[in-house]
C-alpha positions in Angstrom: -134.6 39.5 12.2 -132.2 37.0 10.3 -131.7 33.7 11.9 -128.0 33.6 12.7 -126.1 30.4 12.3 -123.6 29.3 15.1 -120.2 30.6 14.6 -121.1 32.3 11.3 -121.3 36.1 11.0 -124.1 37.4 8.8 -123.2 37.5 5.1 -123.6 40.5 3.1 -126.3 40.2 0.4 -125.1 40.3 -2.8 -115.6 15.1 -2.6 -112.6 15.5 -0.2 -110.7 15.7 -3.2 -107.9 18.4 -3.5 -108.0 20.7 -6.4 -105.9 19.3 -9.3 -102.7 21.4 -10.6 -104.1 24.4 -12.1 -103.0 25.9 -15.5 -101.9 29.5 -15.8 -105.2 30.3 -17.6 -107.4 28.5 -15.0 -110.3 30.0 -13.2 -109.7 31.2 -9.6 -112.1 30.3 -6.9 -111.4 32.7 -3.8 -112.6 31.3 -0.5 -113.0 33.5 2.5 -113.3 31.5 5.6 -112.4 30.7 9.2 -111.1 27.2 10.2 -113.3 27.3 13.3 -116.6 28.0 11.4 -118.6 25.0 11.0 -120.4 26.2 8.0 -117.0 26.9 6.4 -116.3 23.1 7.0 -119.5 22.3 5.3 -118.9 24.6 2.6 -115.4 23.2 1.8 -117.1 19.8 1.3 -119.7 21.4 -1.1 -116.9 23.1 -3.0 -114.8 19.8 -3.3 -117.9 18.1 -4.6 -118.7 21.0 -7.2 -115.0 20.8 -8.3 -115.1 17.0 -8.7 -118.3 17.2 -10.7 -116.7 19.9 -12.9 -113.7 17.8 -13.6 -115.9 14.9 -14.5 -117.8 17.2 -17.1 -114.6 18.7 -18.3 -111.7 16.2 -18.2 -109.4 18.2 -20.6 -110.2 21.7 -19.1 -107.6 23.4 -16.8 -108.5 22.7 -13.3 -109.9 25.8 -11.3 -107.3 27.3 -8.8 -108.6 27.6 -5.3 -107.2 30.3 -3.1 -107.9 30.7 0.8 -108.2 33.9 2.6 -108.4 34.8 6.3 -111.5 35.8 8.1 -111.6 35.6 11.8 -115.0 35.1 13.4 -113.6 36.4 16.9 -110.7 38.8 15.9 -110.5 39.9 19.7 -110.0 36.3 21.0 -107.1 36.0 23.5 -104.2 34.7 21.7 -104.2 31.6 24.0 -108.0 31.1 23.2 -110.8 30.3 26.0 -112.5 27.2 27.3 -115.0 26.0 24.6 -118.0 25.9 27.0 -117.5 29.3 28.1 -117.4 30.5 24.7 -120.6 28.8 23.6 -122.3 29.9 26.9 -121.4 33.5 26.2 -122.4 33.4 22.6 -125.4 31.1 22.8 -126.4 30.8 26.1 -125.9 27.2 26.1 -122.6 25.5 26.9 -123.3 22.9 24.1 -124.4 25.4 21.5 -128.0 24.9 21.9 -130.5 24.1 18.9 -128.4 25.8 16.4 -125.7 23.3 16.6 -128.2 20.5 16.0 -128.9 22.3 12.5 -125.2 22.3 11.9 -124.9 18.7 12.8 -127.6 17.6 10.3 -126.0 19.9 7.7 -122.6 18.1 8.2 -124.1 14.8 8.2 -126.2 15.5 5.0 -122.9 16.5 3.6 -121.2 13.4 4.5 -118.9 14.8 7.0 -117.8 13.6 10.4 -118.4 16.1 13.0 -117.7 16.0 16.7 -117.9 19.3 18.4 -118.3 17.6 21.8 -114.6 16.8 21.4 -113.6 20.5 21.3 -112.3 21.7 24.7 -110.9 25.1 23.7 -112.1 27.9 21.3 -109.0 29.2 19.7 -107.7 32.3 18.3 -107.2 31.4 14.6 -104.7 34.0 13.5 -102.0 31.6 13.4 -103.8 29.0 11.5 -104.9 31.7 9.0 -101.1 32.7 8.6 -99.9 29.0 8.1 -102.7 28.7 5.3 -101.8 31.9 3.7 -98.1 30.9 3.5 -99.1 27.8 1.4 -100.7 30.3 -1.2 -100.3 29.3 -4.9 -99.9 25.4 -4.1 -102.0 22.5 -3.8 -100.6 22.3 -0.2 -103.0 25.3 0.7 -106.1 23.4 0.2 -104.7 20.3 1.9 -103.8 22.3 4.9 -107.2 24.0 5.2 -108.7 20.4 5.1 -106.2 19.3 7.8 -107.1 22.1 10.3 -111.0 21.8 9.5 -110.6 18.0 10.4 -108.4 18.6 13.2 -110.6 20.8 14.8 -114.3 19.5 14.1 -113.5 15.9 14.0 -110.5 15.4 16.5 -111.1 18.4 18.8 -107.5 19.6 18.3 -106.7 23.2 19.6 -105.7 24.7 16.2 -104.4 27.9 17.8 -101.9 26.1 19.9 -98.1 26.8 19.0 -97.3 23.2 19.0 -100.5 21.9 17.1 -99.9 23.9 14.0 -96.5 23.0 13.2 -97.4 19.3 13.8 -100.1 19.8 11.3 -97.8 21.4 8.7 -95.1 18.6 9.1 -97.6 15.8 8.6 -98.3 17.5 5.1 -94.5 18.0 4.6 -94.4 21.8 4.6 -91.0 23.0 5.0 -90.1 24.0 8.5 -88.6 27.4 7.5 -91.9 28.3 5.8 -93.7 27.1 9.1 -91.4 29.3 11.2 -91.8 32.3 8.9 -95.6 31.9 8.8 -95.8 31.8 12.6 -93.6 34.9 13.1 -94.9 38.4 14.1 -94.4 40.0 10.6 -96.5 37.4 8.9 -99.0 37.4 11.7 -99.5 41.2 11.3 -99.8 40.7 7.5 -102.4 38.1 7.8 -104.3 40.3 10.1 -104.1 43.1 7.7 -105.6 41.0 4.9 -108.4 40.0 7.3 -109.3 43.8 7.9 -109.1 44.6 4.3 -111.5 41.8 3.3 -114.2 43.2 6.1 -113.3 46.9 4.6 -114.3 45.3 1.1 -117.7 44.3 2.5 -117.3 40.7 3.5 -119.3 40.3 6.7 -119.7 36.6 7.1 -118.3 33.3 6.0 -118.0 31.1 4.1 -117.9 33.6 1.1 -116.8 32.3 -2.4 -115.9 34.7 -5.2 -115.9 32.6 -8.7 -113.6 34.1 -11.2 -113.7 37.6 -9.6 -117.3 38.0 -10.7 -119.9 35.8 -9.1 -120.0 35.8 -5.2 -121.7 32.9 -3.3 -122.3 33.6 0.5 -122.9 30.9 2.8 -122.9 27.1 2.6 -125.2 27.0 -0.3 -124.4 23.7 -1.5 -122.5 22.1 -4.4 -125.1 22.7 -6.9 -124.9 26.4 -6.5 -121.3 26.5 -6.7 -121.1 24.3 -9.6 -123.7 26.6 -11.4 -121.3 29.7 -10.5 -118.2 27.8 -11.9 -120.0 26.7 -15.0 -121.4 30.1 -15.7 -117.9 31.7 -15.4 -116.2 29.0 -17.4 -118.7 29.6 -20.2 -117.5 33.3 -20.5 -113.7 32.3 -20.7 -112.1 32.6 -24.0 -111.7 29.1 -25.7 
């Protein structure tokens, strides 16, 4: 039996720096994740480190473009969420997450991340958060917004499904209010849910899941070395 990680569905087999502006011919890194997945939080740090190391090796090359895509670990979660202790007890038999969360804590510490799950009081529905991230697609803001939501949840314990919290996070990053309102509207929420469903239909069964240059998939928080290896492999095949 596969050892399931906390808040991570089983994946199919197969530096806090934001990405620099990408050129039109830049390699694309697609990231499928959920903002309440601790392994996705850790995986983002691995990706940031891999990108920083890649840029140090290739200072004149076009910076890879990072695109974030939605995957709800709990797609049937009530819109208002539920108490965190109740969620953990139902899922892991322990209101504090049990031994599995110790492994997560160790991995986060190893990655140099702050991690305070004890501050989380509510397990949120993440559809709104995903819709907000999706609304920033194609810009550096998307990566910064993902970082802000990860940190808000795992460091500050904020309810990132709350209708007041999300606009505040977006405003702090100077996301236009009209874009925020549109992202949190019913049409955008339905579209975001459809993207989530489409990714599941395509075979994504767990997160984080990285697709490098549309050709190499890396499932799980496998470390910066593995991501850098994949980026370099695809970059080597790019036309000069």
